[in-house]
C-alpha positions in Angstrom: 28.9 -130.8 67.3 25.8 -130.3 64.5 27.1 -127.7 63.2 29.0 -129.8 59.7 25.6 -132.1 59.5 23.3 -131.6 57.1 20.7 -132.0 59.2 17.7 -131.2 57.3 18.9 -133.5 54.4 18.9 -136.4 56.9 15.2 -135.8 58.2 14.3 -134.8 54.6 15.7 -138.5 53.1 16.4 -140.7 56.0 12.7 -141.5 55.7 12.3 -141.2 51.4 15.1 -143.4 51.2 14.0 -145.7 53.8 10.6 -146.3 52.9 12.2 -147.4 49.8 13.7 -150.4 51.3 10.9 -151.2 53.6 9.4 -151.8 49.4 12.5 -153.7 48.8 12.1 -155.6 51.7 8.3 -156.7 51.2 5.5 -158.3 53.2 5.9 -161.7 52.8 8.0 -162.6 55.1 6.8 -163.1 58.6 3.5 -160.9 57.4 6.4 -158.0 57.3 7.7 -157.8 60.2 10.3 -157.2 58.9 9.2 -153.9 57.0 7.1 -152.8 60.4 10.9 -153.1 62.2 12.6 -151.5 59.6 10.4 -148.1 58.9 10.1 -148.1 63.1 14.0 -147.5 63.1 13.8 -145.9 60.2 11.2 -143.7 62.2 12.6 -143.0 65.9 16.3 -142.1 64.0 14.5 -139.6 61.9 13.2 -138.3 65.3 16.5 -138.6 66.3 18.0 -136.0 64.0 15.3 -134.0 63.9 16.2 -133.1 67.9 19.5 -131.1 67.3 17.0 -128.7 65.1 14.8 -127.9 68.7 18.1 -127.8 70.9 21.1 -126.4 68.8 18.7 -123.7 67.2 19.3 -119.9 68.4 15.8 -118.7 69.6 17.3 -114.8 69.8 17.9 -114.9 66.1 14.8 -114.8 62.9 17.3 -115.2 60.4 16.9 -119.1 58.0 19.1 -121.7 60.0 21.0 -125.2 59.4 21.1 -123.4 55.8 22.0 -126.0 53.0 22.8 -124.3 49.7 23.2 -126.6 45.9 22.4 -125.5 42.7 19.4 -127.8 40.8 18.4 -126.3 37.6 20.6 -123.6 37.0 19.0 -122.7 34.0 15.8 -121.0 36.1 17.9 -120.1 38.9 16.7 -123.1 41.1 18.8 -124.2 43.6 18.8 -127.1 47.0 17.9 -124.5 49.6 17.1 -125.5 52.7 16.5 -123.4 56.5 14.5 -123.7 59.5 13.4 -120.7 61.3 11.1 -120.8 64.2 7.6 -121.3 62.3 9.2 -123.6 60.7 11.2 -126.3 63.2 8.4 -127.1 65.5 6.5 -128.6 62.6 9.2 -130.4 61.5 9.3 -131.7 65.0 5.8 -132.0 65.0 6.3 -134.9 62.1 8.4 -136.8 63.5 6.7 -137.5 66.3 3.8 -138.1 64.9 4.9 -141.1 62.4 6.6 -142.7 65.2 3.0 -142.5 66.7 1.6 -143.5 63.0 3.9 -147.1 62.9 3.0 -148.0 66.4 -0.3 -147.8 65.9 -0.5 -149.6 62.5 1.9 -152.5 63.7 -0.7 -154.9 64.1 -3.7 -153.2 62.5 -2.7 -153.6 59.1 -2.6 -157.3 57.1 -2.5 -156.0 54.1 0.4 -154.7 52.0 2.5 -154.3 55.5 5.2 -152.9 53.7 3.2 -150.2 51.4 1.4 -148.8 53.9 4.6 -148.4 56.4 7.1 -146.9 53.3 4.0 -144.6 52.3 4.2 -143.1 55.5 8.0 -143.0 55.4 8.3 -141.3 52.0 5.2 -138.8 52.6 7.1 -137.8 56.2 10.4 -136.9 54.3 7.9 -134.8 51.9 6.5 -132.7 54.5 9.7 -132.3 55.9 10.8 -130.8 52.8 7.8 -128.4 52.5 8.7 -127.1 55.8 12.6 -126.2 55.3 12.4 -125.3 51.6 13.7 -122.5 50.7 13.6 -122.2 46.8 9.7 -121.8 45.6 10.1 -124.6 43.1 11.3 -126.9 45.9 8.7 -126.6 47.7 6.2 -126.4 44.9 7.8 -130.4 44.4 7.2 -131.4 47.6 4.0 -129.9 48.3 2.5 -131.3 45.1 4.7 -134.9 45.7 3.7 -135.3 48.9 -0.2 -135.4 47.9 1.4 -139.3 45.9 1.4 -141.2 49.6 -1.5 -139.8 51.0 -3.7 -140.4 47.7 -2.8 -144.1 47.7 -3.2 -144.6 51.8 -7.1 -143.9 51.1 -7.0 -144.9 48.1 -6.1 -148.0 49.3 -6.4 -148.8 52.6 -8.8 -146.9 52.7 -13.2 -147.7 53.8 -16.0 -148.6 51.1 -16.2 -144.6 49.6 -12.9 -144.4 49.1 -12.0 -144.0 45.5 -14.7 -141.1 45.7 -13.2 -139.7 48.9 -9.9 -140.1 47.0 -10.3 -137.6 43.3 -11.9 -135.3 45.4 -9.3 -135.1 47.6 -6.3 -135.3 44.9 -8.7 -132.9 42.8 -9.2 -130.2 45.9 -5.5 -130.0 46.8 -4.2 -130.3 42.9 -6.2 -127.5 41.3 -6.0 -125.2 44.0 -2.4 -126.0 43.8 -2.1 -124.7 40.1 -3.2 -121.1 41.1 0.2 -121.2 43.4 2.5 -122.1 40.9 1.3 -119.4 38.5 1.9 -117.2 41.4 5.4 -118.8 42.2 6.3 -118.1 38.5 4.9 -114.3 38.2 6.9 -113.3 41.5 10.4 -115.1 39.4 10.0 -113.3 36.5 9.7 -109.9 38.3 12.3 -111.1 40.7 14.7 -113.2 38.5 15.3 -115.7 41.2 13.2 -119.0 42.6 14.5 -117.8 46.4 11.8 -117.4 49.0 13.5 -114.9 50.8 14.4 -113.1 47.6 10.4 -112.9 46.9 9.4 -110.9 50.6 11.6 -108.4 49.2 9.8 -107.9 46.3 8.1 -104.5 45.2 4.8 -105.3 44.3 1.5 -103.3 43.5 -1.4 -103.2 44.6 -3.6 -104.8 42.1 -0.1 -107.4 42.2 0.1 -108.3 45.4 -4.0 -108.8 45.9 -3.6 -110.9 42.5 -0.7 -113.2 44.3 -2.5 -112.9 47.9 -5.3 -115.0 45.9 -3.7 -117.1 44.4 -1.3 -118.4 47.4 -5.0 -118.4 48.9 -6.3 -120.6 46.8 -3.6 -123.2 47.2 -3.5 -123.3 51.1 -7.1 -122.3 52.0 -7.9 -126.1 50.4 -5.6 -127.0 52.6 -6.4 -126.0 56.4 -8.9 -126.5 54.7 -11.2 -122.8 55.2 -15.0 -122.9 54.5 -16.0 -123.0 52.1 -13.3 -124.9 50.1 -13.9 -127.9 53.2 -16.3 -130.7 52.2 -13.0 -132.5 50.8 -11.6 -133.2 54.4 -14.3 -134.9 56.3 -14.8 -137.7 53.2 -11.2 -138.4 53.6 -11.1 -138.2 57.1 -14.0 -141.0 57.0 -12.4 -143.3 54.2 -8.7 -142.9 55.6 -6.9 -145.5 57.4 -6.3 -144.2 61.2 -2.9 -143.9 60.1 -3.9 -141.2 57.3 -6.6 -139.6 59.4 -3.5 -139.1 62.4 -1.8 -137.5 59.8 -3.6 -135.5 57.6 -5.5 -134.1 60.5 -2.1 -133.4 62.7 0.6 -132.2 59.5 -1.2 -132.1 56.3 -3.3 -129.1 57.8 -0.6 -127.2 58.9 0.6 -127.1 55.4 -1.9 -124.6 54.5 -1.6 -122.8 57.1 2.3 -122.3 56.9 1.8 -121.5 53.6 0.7 -118.3 54.5 3.2 -116.7 57.0 5.9 -118.2 54.4 4.5 -116.6 51.5 1.4 -114.9 51.7 1.9 -112.1 54.9 5.5 -111.0 53.8 5.7 -111.9 50.1 2.0 -109.3 49.8 1.6 -108.1 52.7 -0.4 -104.5 51.4 -3.1 -107.2 49.7 -3.1 -108.8 53.4 -4.0 -105.7 55.1 -6.7 -105.5 52.8 -8.2 -108.1 52.8 -7.8 -109.1 56.6 -11.6 -108.5 57.4 -12.0 -111.1 54.7 -9.5 -113.5 56.1 -11.5 -113.3 59.6 -14.6 -113.5 58.4 -13.9 -116.9 57.1 -11.9 -117.9 60.0 -14.7 -116.9 62.5 -17.2 -118.6 59.7 -14.7 -122.3 59.9 -14.9 -121.6 63.5 -18.5 -121.3 65.0 -21.0 -123.0 62.0 -18.1 -125.8 61.2 -18.9 -126.5 64.7 -22.6 -126.3 64.8 -21.8 -128.7 61.6 -19.6 -131.0 64.1 -22.7 -131.4 66.9 -25.0 -133.0 64.9 -22.7 -135.6 63.4 -23.4 -139.6 63.9 -20.5 -140.7 62.9 -17.0 -139.8 65.4 -14.7 -139.6 62.8 -16.9 -137.0 60.9 -17.0 -134.9 64.2 -13.9 -135.2 64.5 -13.0 -133.8 61.0 -15.4 -131.3 61.7 -14.0 -129.9 64.6 -10.4 -130.0 63.1 -12.5 -127.3 60.8 -13.3 -125.5 63.5 -10.4 -125.3 65.7 -7.8 -124.7 62.7 -10.1 -121.4 62.5 -7.9 -119.6 65.0 -5.0 -120.5 63.8 -5.9 -118.2 60.4 -8.1 -115.6 62.6 -4.3 -115.5 64.6 -2.2 -114.8 62.0 -4.6 -112.4 60.2 -5.8 -110.3 63.3 -2.5 -108.0 63.5 -3.6 -105.9 60.7 -7.1 -105.4 62.8 -4.9 -104.5 66.2 -3.3 -102.2 64.2 -6.2 -100.4 62.5 -8.0 -100.3 65.8 -5.1 -99.0 67.8 -2.3 -97.8 65.4 -0.1 -100.2 67.5 0.4 -103.2 67.3 0.9 -104.5 70.3 -1.1 -107.4 71.3 -0.2 -109.2 67.6 2.7 -111.1 68.2 0.3 -112.8 70.5 -2.1 -113.8 68.2 0.6 -115.3 65.8 2.5 -116.9 68.7 -1.4 -118.1 69.9 -1.7 -118.9 66.2 1.4 -121.8 65.8 0.6 -123.4 69.6 -2.3 -124.1 68.0 -1.0 -125.9 65.4 0.7 -128.2 67.6 -1.7 -128.4 69.6 -4.0 -129.3 67.3 -1.6 -131.8 65.7 -1.2 -133.7 69.3 -5.0 -133.6 69.8 -6.8 -134.8 66.9 -4.3 -137.2 66.3 -5.0 -138.2 69.8 -8.4 -138.5 69.0 -8.2 -140.1 65.4 -6.5 -142.6 67.4 -8.4 -143.4 70.1 -11.7 -144.0 67.7 -9.5 -146.3 65.5 -8.8 -148.4 69.1 -12.9 -148.9 69.4 -13.1 -149.0 65.7 -11.0 -152.2 65.4 -12.6 -153.8 68.2 -16.1 -153.7 66.6 -15.6 -152.6 63.0 -18.4 -149.4 63.4 -17.7 -144.9 63.6 -20.9 -145.0 64.6 -22.1 -142.9 67.6 -24.7 -144.8 68.9 -23.1 -148.2 68.1 -21.9 -147.4 71.8 -22.5 -146.4 75.1 -20.5 -147.5 78.4 -17.3 -148.2 77.8 -15.8 -147.2 80.7 -16.9 -150.2 82.2 -15.5 -152.4 79.7 -11.9 -150.5 79.2 -11.1 -148.0 82.0 -7.7 -147.4 80.9 -8.9 -146.8 77.4 -11.8 -144.2 79.0 -9.2 -142.3 80.9 -7.3 -141.7 77.9 -10.4 -140.4 75.8 -11.7 -138.2 79.0 -7.8 -136.4 78.5 -8.2 -136.0 74.7 -11.7 -134.9 75.1 -11.0 -132.2 77.9 -7.6 -131.2 75.6 -10.2 -130.2 72.1 -12.5 -128.9 74.5 -10.2 -125.9 75.4 -9.5 -127.4 79.3 -7.2 -125.3 80.7 -3.8 -127.4 81.9 -4.3 -129.5 78.6 -2.3 -128.5 74.5 -5.7 -126.9 73.4 -6.1 -124.4 75.7 -3.2 -122.2 75.3 -2.9 -121.4 71.5 -6.6 -120.6 71.6 -6.7 -118.3 74.7 -3.6 -116.2 73.4 -5.7 -116.1 69.9 -9.0 -114.7 71.4 -6.6 -112.6 74.2 -5.2 -110.0 71.3 -8.7 -110.2 68.7 -10.3 -108.3 72.5 -7.2 -105.9 71.1 -9.0 -105.6 67.6 -13.1 -106.2 68.0 -14.7 -107.3 71.2 -16.7 -108.7 69.1 -14.1 -110.6 66.9 -13.1 -112.2 69.8 -16.8 -112.9 71.6 -17.7 -114.8 68.8 -14.4 -116.6 68.4 -14.5 -117.2 72.6 -18.5 -118.1 72.3 -17.5 -121.0 70.0 -15.6 -122.9 73.3 -18.6 -123.6 73.7 -19.5 -125.7 70.7 -16.5 -127.8 71.0 -17.3 -128.1 74.6 -20.6 -129.1 73.4 -19.8 -131.6 70.9 -17.2 -133.6 72.7 -18.6 -133.8 76.1 -22.0 -135.0 74.0 -19.8 -137.4 72.7 -17.6 -138.7 74.9 -21.2 -138.8 77.1 -23.0 -141.0 74.3 -19.7 -143.4 73.7 -18.1 -143.7 76.7 -20.0 -143.7 79.9 -23.8 -145.0 80.1 -25.1 -148.4 79.7 -23.7 -150.8 77.8 -25.3 -150.8 74.9 -24.7 -153.9 73.1 -23.6 -157.5 73.4 -20.6 -156.6 70.7 -19.6 -153.6 73.3 -19.7 -155.7 76.3 -16.6 -157.8 74.8 -14.5 -155.1 73.9 -11.0 -155.6 75.5 -9.2 -152.3 77.1 -6.2 -151.5 75.5 -2.9 -153.8 75.0 0.8 -152.9 75.9 1.4 -151.6 72.3 -1.8 -149.1 71.8 -1.1 -148.1 76.1 1.8 -146.9 74.4 1.1 -144.6 71.8 -1.9 -143.1 74.0 0.7 -142.6 76.5 3.4 -140.2 74.3 0.2 -138.3 73.4 -0.7 -138.3 76.6 2.4 -137.0 78.1 2.6 -134.6 74.8 -1.0 -133.1 75.1 -0.1 -131.9 78.7 3.6 -130.9 78.4 2.4 -128.5 76.6 -0.5 -127.6 78.4 1.2 -127.0 81.6 4.4 -125.5 80.0 4.7 -123.8 76.5 8.0 -121.8 77.4 10.2 -123.8 75.5 7.1 -123.5 72.2 7.4 -120.5 72.5 10.6 -119.8 72.8 11.3 -120.4 69.0 9.4 -118.2 67.7 9.5 -115.3 69.0 12.8 -113.8 67.4 10.5 -115.0 64.1 7.0 -113.7 64.5 8.9 -110.5 66.0 10.7 -110.5 62.2 7.6 -110.6 60.0 5.5 -108.4 62.0 8.2 -106.0 61.4 8.2 -106.9 58.4 4.5 -106.6 57.2 4.2 -103.3 59.3 6.3 -101.7 55.8 3.6 -100.7 52.9 5.4 -102.3 49.3 4.2 -99.6 47.6 
């Protein structure tokens, strides 16, 4: 039924065109009501258009599916080439789902330049889907760089008092890192005569060339994840961004860097990846552990969740690079797939959980305009429904079994035990930190006596807030209790990637 439809092009260009339409409608009429309605309809239709990518996906094949190919810049063999596999398809669904949440969340909150706000998120949605589905390196790079512009505007226009500093820092970190990736892509083009990503996977490269390419990609992807020590832009961006910006930044944009490792670094430079796996594991463990301690002392809720995101994303990079250590320790790749699949599940789970946590902070901020933990206390007495959702999301953030936050981290830790006991122990001990900073925040904010007159006047969540928090709660529980459908679609792709990196290019 959907075989003849260009589903990927539809999911990319529908929100972009929809965003331009929202801009044309403008915010002047009915306080932007028409703009909000169009944005919601476009985001819903885009999500519906992305569903066949899952329902019609052949989970037994590692080959790229729903492919589209058309010449773009013929003089240098650049093509409009799209396709998805078990790595990229779940991330596209996450993107289309979270965009709906962001549009609903901003429905009543955003009153300034409403059309521009909604259009920015729609255009960014299309660009991010373009990154996940590009099979041409230059097309990938164009989408990768273009998506910085909407987020730059979102933080710079609707952000907090220090938004200019945060915006410039965000842009410089991510843009400069991406320039190294561009150099690597041009080098690969000169080597193989094509920008096709799948052809780059098969390129024969010396170890020195692979190492240089690996580091070029690392500068781009590590900033986006972000990995320690290039993580400092993220807390500033989160604190200054509006709630919707924080949600998309944490739920989707951080995943782009991790996705880059499995699409470029590992398959193009497998020998360099194996040679440098200890470095990547060390950086991942520092992110998981040290940043967890940093989160523990935060007084601003958004900063705490931002540092929490860095710590949780450390499990993703750990899962991607632990297979090499497993092979070196055991002489077998058995257990390596669990680490990679756990990393992928962690990416999706973190998208739901971190997005939900930032939205919860936004709900409270809309009422008393403070993100400081000390400004709250006893919220459960005024907002019992809201408190129930916050406790659920906090448990997921702490990795409680039965929630989305548990599955991926558990798989990565079990895989790490096959590689090295101490690596697994350090990773597992940091789960205690996750529980500590999350539950301590919940204890101080949600429970205890009411600490101020402002908190005493807070009203429980309305129907709009109940809707988006219920959708996220359902996603968190569904993934935590039944992760099998997500795991099944990535089995073949993970197995193929492991087979590919097991063969030296030297």
